[in-house]
N, C-alpha and C positions, 0 to 999 in steps of 0.2 A: 330612712327613719321618718316617721310621720310626726308632725307637730301635734301636741296634745289638744289644741283648740280647733283642729281641722274637722273634728266630728261634733263641734258645738254650733248651735244656731242662735240667732237673736230673734227678737219679736218680729222684726220686719221679714226675716227669712221664714218664720213660721207662718206669717200672714200669706206670703207667696205660696207656700205649700197648700194652704187652704183656699187660695184664690180670693182673699179678702184684704182689707186694709189693716194696718198695724193696730188701729184703735179697736177693731173688732176683737183681736186676740187679747188685748188688754182687758176689754170688757168680759170676755169669756173666762179669763183667769180670775177676775174679781167675782164673777157670778158663780162659777163652778169649782174653782180651786183645782188642786191636783197637779199643778205644774210649777215646781219650785226651781228657781235658778241655782246653778252650781258654779257660777262664775260671773264675770263682768261686774257691773255696778248696779245700784238700785234702779237707776234710770234706764240702764241698758243691760239687763241680765242676759246670761248665756245659758243654754240648755243642751244636754246631750241630744243629738239629732233623733236617735231611736226613741228616747223618752217623749220628745215633742211629737213625733209621728204617732206613737201609741196614744198619747193624750188626744190628738185630733181624731183618731179612729174611735176612741171611747166616746167622744162628743158627736160622732157621726159627721165630722167636718172635713175629713181628708178625702178630697175628690179622687176618683179613680175611674179608669175607663169602664164603661158599662158593656159587658160582653154581649148582652142581649140586643143592643142597638147596632145595626149594620153601619159600617164606616161611611163617612161623607167624603166627597171630593171637592176640594177648593182649588180653583184655578186663578192665579194672580195675573192681572193684565201685564203683559211683558215679562212675566216671571214663570216660576215653576207651577206645576200641578201637584198637589200633595194629598195624601190620605189623612183624614182626621178621624180618630177613634173615639167612641163615646161622645159623639157630637151632640151638643145641646143648643138649639136656638131659643132665644128669649125675646118675646115681643109682647109687652114692653120689656125693656131691660130691667134687671134688679135695681133697687134704689142706689146701691153703691156704684153702679155703672151708668148712671144718668137718669134712670126712671122712665116715666111714661113717654117722653119725647124721643127716646133712644131704643135701639134694638141691639142685641148681642148674640154672637155665635161663639161657642167655645168647645174645645175638645183636646185630645192628646195626639202628639206627633212623635214619630221616631226621631231621635236626636241626629241621625246622619242624613236628614233630608236636605235638599238643595236650599240655597239662600232664599229667604223670604224678604220681600221689600219691607222697609220700616222707615219712619214711624206711621205712615199711612199707605194704603194700597187700595186699588179697585179690584174687586174679586167677583167670581162667579161661584155660587155654592150649589152643589147638587147633593141632596140628601135623600136617600130612599124613603118613599112614602110622602114626600113633599114636592111641590112643583119647584123647579130650579128658579133661582133669582140672581140678580147681580146688584152689587153695592158699589158706589163710588166713594172714594176717599174715606174708607173705614180706618179707624185707629187700630194699630196692630200692637199686640203685647205678647211676647213669648217669654215664659219663665220656666225655670227648672225647679222642681221641688225635691230633688234628691233621689228620685227613682230612675227607672230606666227610660222613661218618656218625658217629654217636655209638654208644657201646657200652652195652647194658643187661645187668645181671646181677641175677637174682632168686635169693635163697638162703633156704631154710626147713628146719626140722626135718622129717625124713621123715614123721613122724606127722601133719603138717598137710596132707598131700596126700590128695585124695579123687577116685577115678575117677568119671567121668560116663558115662552111657549115650551111645553113639554115636548121632547123629541120622541117620535114614535118610529118604529121600524116599519118599512113598507116592503111588500113583496111584489116584484114585477111579474106580471102574467104575460106569457108569450102566446100569441094566437097560432 
């Protein structure tokens, strides 16, 4: 038997679904309406998960993997190499992730991936169409928004990024 509140989410959980802070969701509710609580308290309302997800979709705020972008590969120093789908680098980072002095990389992961170092990690990022780079001591955030995949966000001061030479295949010629 399931508990009736298992399919309910609060403002903080809705914010994680959208990849923003709780204050952003409060502002969207005030500005756009359309999301009424069905439980909880006035300070901490609860909402049916499906209703919250549809509300975020209607506002074009529910992130999802972009099928037209090829996956990126992230290799953690001393840890696993993972595939990141719908990967998006941001330089500079959005204001809620530090702004002009920071950079951000985010995308979606399979939930059965190997353990990722936390709360910080040094990484190598290989994304098709961009030169590879490495970052030392990036902040690591992994969140689940209720779907099949989890969301990875790496944030670091821009000075911690170092470009790497692109690897090229060479063909050996025998005389």
